[in-house]
C-alpha positions as CSV (number, residue, x, y, z in Angstrom):
1,K,90.7,177.7,2.3
2,I,88.3,176.3,4.9
3,V,85.3,179.3,5.5
4,E,83.2,176.9,7.7
5,E,82.2,173.2,8.7
6,V,78.9,172.3,7.2
7,M,77.1,170.6,10.5
8,A,74.0,169.5,9.1
9,N,76.2,166.9,6.7
10,R,78.1,165.4,9.9
11,T,78.3,161.7,10.6
12,E,80.2,159.3,13.2
13,Y,82.9,159.3,11.3
14,T,83.1,162.4,8.3
15,K,83.1,166.1,8.8
16,E,82.1,168.2,5.5
17,Y,83.7,171.7,4.8
18,L,83.0,174.5,2.8
19,L,85.9,176.0,0.8
20,D,86.7,180.1,-0.1
21,N,85.7,179.3,-3.6
22,G,82.5,177.8,-2.9
23,T,83.2,174.0,-3.7
24,F,82.9,171.5,-0.7
25,V,85.4,168.8,0.6
26,A,84.6,166.1,3.2
27,A,86.8,164.7,5.7
28,V,86.7,160.6,6.5
29,Y,88.2,159.2,9.7
30,N,89.4,156.1,10.4
31,E,87.6,156.4,14.3
32,P,84.8,158.3,15.1
33,V,85.0,162.1,15.2
34,H,81.6,162.8,16.9
35,F,79.0,161.3,19.3
36,Y,75.0,161.0,18.7
37,K,73.3,163.0,21.2
38,D,70.0,165.2,21.4
39,E,69.1,164.2,17.7
40,Q,72.5,165.9,16.3
41,W,76.5,164.7,15.9
42,K,78.6,166.7,18.3
43,E,82.4,167.0,18.4
44,I,84.2,164.5,20.5
45,D,86.6,165.9,22.6
46,N,88.1,164.1,25.4
47,T,90.0,166.9,27.2
48,L,90.5,166.5,30.4
49,V,89.1,169.1,32.5
50,A,89.3,169.4,36.4
51,S,85.9,168.9,38.7
52,S,84.8,170.5,41.3
53,D,84.5,167.2,42.9
54,G,88.0,166.5,42.8
55,T,87.8,164.8,39.6
56,L,89.0,164.7,36.0
57,R,86.5,163.7,33.3
58,N,86.6,164.3,29.9
59,T,85.1,167.2,28.0
60,A,82.5,165.7,25.6
61,G,81.5,162.1,24.7
62,A,79.6,159.1,24.3
63,W,80.6,158.2,27.7
64,N,81.7,160.1,30.4
65,V,84.9,159.1,32.4
66,R,85.8,160.0,36.4
67,F,89.2,159.7,37.0
68,P,90.1,160.3,40.8
69,N,93.2,163.1,41.5
70,Q,94.2,160.8,43.9
71,L,94.1,157.3,43.5
72,T,94.0,155.3,46.5
73,K,92.2,151.9,46.9
74,S,88.6,152.9,47.7
75,N,88.7,156.1,45.5
76,G,88.8,154.4,42.0
77,I,87.4,155.7,38.0
78,S,83.9,155.2,36.9
79,I,83.1,155.4,33.3
80,E,79.0,156.3,32.0
81,K,77.5,155.3,29.4
82,D,73.3,155.5,28.4
83,G,72.4,155.3,32.4
84,Y,74.9,152.5,33.0
85,A,78.3,153.2,35.2
86,L,81.2,150.8,35.7
87,S,83.5,151.7,38.7
88,F,86.5,149.9,39.7
89,N,89.2,149.9,42.2
90,M,92.5,149.3,42.2
91,A,93.1,146.3,44.6
92,G,95.0,147.6,48.0
93,E,97.3,144.9,48.1
94,L,98.7,143.3,44.7
95,R,99.8,139.9,45.2
96,S,103.0,138.6,42.8
97,S,103.3,134.3,42.3
98,G,106.1,132.7,43.9
99,E,107.3,128.8,42.8
100,L,104.4,126.6,43.0
101,M,105.1,123.4,44.6
102,T,103.1,120.3,44.3
103,A,103.6,117.0,45.7
104,A,103.6,114.2,43.0
105,M,100.5,112.4,43.1
106,D,98.5,114.8,46.1
107,A,96.2,117.4,44.7
108,V,97.5,119.9,47.5
109,A,99.3,122.9,46.1
110,T,101.2,125.7,48.1
111,E,102.1,129.2,46.8
112,Q,104.1,131.9,48.0
113,L,102.8,135.4,47.5
114,A,105.0,138.5,47.7
115,V,102.8,141.3,48.6
116,N,103.0,145.2,47.4
117,Q,101.1,147.9,49.1
118,M,99.0,150.3,46.9
119,Q,100.8,153.6,47.2
120,T,98.1,156.9,46.6
121,A,98.8,158.2,43.6
122,T,98.4,161.9,41.9
123,A,96.8,162.0,38.8
124,A,98.7,163.5,36.0
125,V,97.6,164.3,32.4
126,Q,100.0,163.7,30.0
127,Q,100.2,166.6,27.3
128,V,99.4,164.8,23.6
129,D,101.2,165.6,21.2
130,T,99.1,166.4,17.9
131,A,101.8,168.8,15.9
132,A,102.5,165.5,13.3
133,L,99.1,164.6,13.3
134,V,98.3,168.1,12.0
135,E,100.8,168.4,9.3
136,T,99.6,165.5,7.5
137,Y,96.4,167.6,6.6
138,K,96.1,169.4,3.6
139,Y,93.3,171.5,5.8
140,P,94.9,171.7,9.3
141,E,91.4,172.6,10.5
142,A,90.4,169.4,9.9
143,A,92.7,167.1,11.8
144,P,90.9,165.8,14.7
145,T,93.2,167.2,17.6
146,K,91.1,166.8,20.7
147,L,90.3,162.7,20.1
148,G,92.7,161.6,22.7
149,S,94.0,162.4,26.1
150,Q,96.6,160.3,28.5
151,L,96.2,160.2,32.3
152,R,99.2,158.8,34.6
153,Y,99.5,157.5,38.0
154,N,103.1,157.4,39.4
155,G,104.2,154.3,41.7
156,V,100.5,152.7,42.3
157,Y,103.1,149.7,43.3
158,T,106.5,149.6,43.7
159,N,108.0,149.8,40.2
160,T,104.2,150.0,38.8
161,D,102.8,153.2,36.9
162,V,98.7,153.2,35.8
163,I,98.1,154.8,32.6
164,Y,94.8,155.5,31.1
165,D,94.8,155.8,27.5
166,L,90.9,157.8,25.9
167,Q,91.4,157.9,22.7
168,S,87.9,158.9,20.2
169,D,85.6,156.5,21.4
170,T,87.1,153.7,23.4
């Protein structure tokens, strides 16, 4: 059985554990499980938690993501990493192309547009089922159960939901 993790031997993709018989076992993952901060490898935790500013944020990672509880055309998503930030909002209107008609030799074209107004959508955190993942590990404690989260905004536009998938460092 696992006694403890040897944190000094962490890398971006690995963990090492001391077993109760005095031997060690290394777990190697196909995606990052740690991020480097303050001269040490820290656990990635994409669990979404409510913040006092009315947003949902990932717990710990190489980047910080902020999702508003209410997604509106003026209240968007932001991602920060290494002092840089990227923010984006949904368009207030979603336009879908109709028929494009052109005259035979003219460069004139007209486009018919259908317009859907954006609706305010409330964030709903989707539970990520890790039970099947844990069952595949000889040492269930080594299963990376906090790497993924999913957030859904229902009905942003007519028949349109928006889903954000957070996984490891992406």
